[in-house]
C-alpha positions in Angstrom: 0.0 0.0 0.0 1.2 3.5 -0.9 1.7 6.1 1.7 0.3 9.6 0.9 -2.9 11.5 0.2 -5.4 10.9 -2.5 -6.8 13.7 -4.6 -10.2 13.4 -2.9 -8.6 13.8 0.6 -6.8 16.9 -0.4 -9.9 18.4 -2.1 -12.0 17.7 1.1 -9.4 19.3 3.3 -9.1 22.4 1.1 -12.9 22.8 1.0 -13.1 22.6 4.8 -10.3 25.1 5.2 -11.9 27.6 2.8 -15.3 27.3 4.7 -13.6 28.0 8.0 -11.6 30.9 6.5 -14.7 32.5 4.9 -16.7 32.1 8.2 -13.8 33.8 10.1 -13.7 36.8 7.7 -17.4 37.3 8.0 -17.1 37.4 11.8 -14.2 39.8 11.7 -16.2 42.2 9.6 -19.0 42.2 12.1 -16.4 42.6 14.9 -15.0 45.7 13.2 -18.4 47.3 12.8 -19.2 46.5 16.5 -15.9 48.1 17.6 -16.5 51.3 15.6 -20.0 51.6 17.1 -18.6 51.0 20.6 -15.8 53.5 20.1 -18.3 56.1 18.9 -20.6 55.5 21.9 -17.7 55.9 24.2 -16.6 59.1 22.5 -20.2 60.6 22.7 -20.4 59.7 26.4 -16.9 61.1 27.1 -17.7 64.4 25.4 -21.1 64.8 27.2 -19.4 64.0 30.6 -16.5 66.4 29.8 -18.9 69.3 29.1 -20.9 68.6 32.2 -17.7 68.4 34.3 -16.7 71.8 32.8 -20.0 73.3 33.8 -19.6 71.9 37.2 -16.1 73.3 37.5 -17.3 76.8 36.5 -20.2 76.6 39.1 -17.9 75.3 41.9 -15.1 77.8 41.3 -17.3 80.8 40.3 -15.3 81.4 37.1 -15.9 81.5 33.4 -14.3 78.7 31.3 -13.8 77.9 27.7 -13.8 74.5 26.1 -11.4 74.5 23.1 -11.2 71.9 20.4 -7.6 71.1 19.6 -6.0 71.7 16.2 -6.2 67.9 15.4 -9.9 67.9 16.2 -9.4 64.9 18.4 -9.2 66.5 21.9 -11.3 68.9 24.0 -9.5 71.2 26.4 -10.9 73.1 29.3 -9.4 76.5 30.1 -10.0 79.0 32.9 -8.4 82.3 31.8 -5.2 81.0 30.3 -4.8 78.0 32.6 -5.5 74.5 31.1 -7.6 72.7 33.7 -8.2 69.3 32.0 -8.6 67.6 28.6 -10.6 64.8 27.0 -8.9 62.7 24.2 -11.2 61.1 21.8 -10.7 57.4 20.8 -8.5 56.8 17.8 -10.1 57.6 14.4 -12.8 59.8 15.8 -12.7 63.5 15.2 -14.9 66.5 15.9 -15.7 67.6 12.3 -18.0 70.5 12.9 -19.0 72.9 15.7 -21.9 75.2 15.3 -20.9 78.0 17.7 -18.7 81.1 17.7 -15.4 79.7 16.5 -14.3 76.4 18.0 -15.0 77.5 21.6 -17.8 76.6 23.9 -18.0 79.4 26.5 -19.4 78.6 30.0 -20.2 81.4 32.5 -19.5 81.4 36.2 -22.9 79.8 37.1 -22.2 76.8 34.8 -24.4 77.7 31.9 -23.3 77.6 28.2 -23.4 81.1 26.8 -24.7 80.0 23.4 -26.2 76.9 22.0 -24.0 74.7 19.9 -23.8 71.4 18.2 -20.7 69.2 18.0 -20.5 66.7 15.2 -18.3 63.6 15.8 -17.2 61.5 12.8 -15.1 58.4 12.4 -13.7 58.3 8.9 -17.1 58.9 7.3 -19.0 55.7 8.3 -20.5 56.9 11.6 -21.7 60.4 12.5 -23.2 61.5 15.8 -24.2 65.0 17.0 -24.1 66.4 20.6 -26.2 69.4 21.3 -26.0 72.0 24.1 -29.3 73.8 24.6 -29.4 77.5 25.5 -31.1 78.5 28.7 -31.1 75.1 30.2 -27.5 74.2 29.2 -28.7 70.6 28.8 -26.1 68.5 27.0 -27.3 65.4 25.1 -26.8 63.3 22.0 -29.1 64.4 19.2 -31.2 61.4 18.2 
């Protein structure tokens, strides 16, 4: 008897390997989409929390503050006068693409209210977009649904 593999054995093995590979690739695509969605959810929650923390800082310290968006559009910075108080770095690949306000600043007065309404648009390379709004008067910060 000869030692070795027959053509049928090799074909069956190749078919099984290709099925396993195709299934793995489909799962990886779903994982990538889930990761992007999770990163975007995290970014939205981080920005909302950062703005609320800035309002609280202004109220507690009785001072006006500014939230600046960094030049790379991937970081928020809280300033009181010229002193940088804290910052919030967005997850990799997510940027703030648009701010509907005066310049790229969000101004907060000494009682913790945003001076003007604004909308921040977060984007991750074009596939996901979310908007965060700050309402005038109430200063309520939320994701726009």
